[in-house]
N, C-alpha and C positions, 0 to 999 in steps of 0.2 A: 232920586237914587242913583248915582252914577253907575255904569257898569264897565267892565273893561272886555273889550273883545278879545275872542280867543283868534288869535293867528291862523290863517288857513293855512296849511302845509299841503304841498303838492307831494304825488305819490314818488316822486324823483328824492323829494327831502324823507320823506317818509320810509324809503328803502333805507337811507343812508347814502344816497349821493352816487357819483361817478363809479365810485370801486363796487358797490352793491350792485349797481344796474349791469356793470362788466361780470361781476361773478354770476348773474343771473344769465346771461347772455353765453358765458362760458359754459356753464352746467347745461343748458338747454343743449348747444352745439356737441357737448360730451356725449349727452344723451343720445342724438341722433346716431352717434357712429356707436353708440353700445349696446342699444337697443335691438335685437332683430325685427321687433313689431316696429319700429320706425323705419323700415327699408323703403317704404312708397313715398314717403317723404324725402329721404336721404338720396334716393335714386335721381332726383332731378335737382340737385346740388353739386357743383363741381368736385373734383375729388379732394381738393384743399377746400375747408369750410372758413379758411383765414378771411378771405374777402367778404360772406355773407354775415360772420361773425362781426367785423368790423362795422357792416353797413346796419345790421340788426342795433348794435349799440349804439350807434350814432342816432338811427330814428329812436329808439326807446329812450334815449336822453330827452331829447325833444317832446317826445308824445307823453312821458311822464312830468313835464313842466319845467326841466332841464334846461340846459344850454341846446338851442336847436340846431346842434351838430349836423344834421344831415341835410337840412336844407340850406345852411350856408356852403355846404361843398356841392351839393347837388340838384339843389332847387326842391320844388315842392314834389312827396314822395310819389303821389299817384301810385300807390300800391299794387290796385288791381291792375292797370295799365303796364306796369312793371313787370307784373307776373303772366301777363296773357301768353308770353311764348311757351309758358309748360302748361301741360294738361294737368290741371288739378281738380282732383273729384273729391267724393265724399273719403276715400282710402286715403288719399294725401293729407287732405285736413285731419283726419281721426290720427294720423301716424304724428304730424305735426302739434297737433294738441295733445298726445300722449306726452311727448316730450316736454311742452311748456308746462303741462300740469306739475309734473313729477319735478321740474325745476321750482318751480313755484312754490310747492311743497316744501321743496328741501332750502331753498333760499329765503322766503319771505315768511318771517315770524309771525308777524300780525295776523291773526285770522281775517279780521275784516277787510284788511287791505288786500290779502291773498284771495279773498272771496271775490272782491271787485274786481281784481285783475284777471282772475279766472273768466269772469263774465265778459270784461270786454277783449279778451284774447279769443273766446268762442266765438263772437259775435265778428271779430277781424276775420277768424279763420274761415267761417262760415261765408263772409263778403269775397273772399279770394276764390272761391270754388268757382271754375269758370267751364266746365263740362257740358254738355248738352243735358237738360233736365233740371241742370242747377243753376240757374243764373243769380250769381252773388247779389247785385244789387236789387234784383226783382224782388229779394225777400225784404218785408218792412225792416225787421230788425237789424239787419245786415247794413242797411245803407246808410247807418248812422256809426257804422263799425270803425271808421277812421278818425272820429272825434276823440281828445284826449279822454283818459279814464277817469277823470275828476280829481275831484279833491279830498284831502279827508282833515278831520279837525284833530 
């Protein structure tokens, strides 16, 4: 009996491509400006979020399995290294995740994909913590946080 393989869709494709990734990023940064609870994360960003928005879009494009825009323009992301100049503790991580969770809830319709993205974003956020007592890569779960979020069928 012959079987037909189900094509594997990347998160980038499952989300709806560049436009959907940009909507997610736009909503994430809008929430960072709108939610008072997000101040701990917002305060370590420049006044204009345009550059951060562009960088996150470029990064997520490739991380989700789409065009590797960030690496083409900037080289390896080295997320933790690039964020070391900023004191990121549990409060900043939690504020960042508050915005990302809400953006995912609003912009990602598929419940399974949304749950998987929440999981990998949580791992990534944990990995970025760099204040004393919270060594990001010293935590077994967090060390794999910069890997792609996987594929959906």
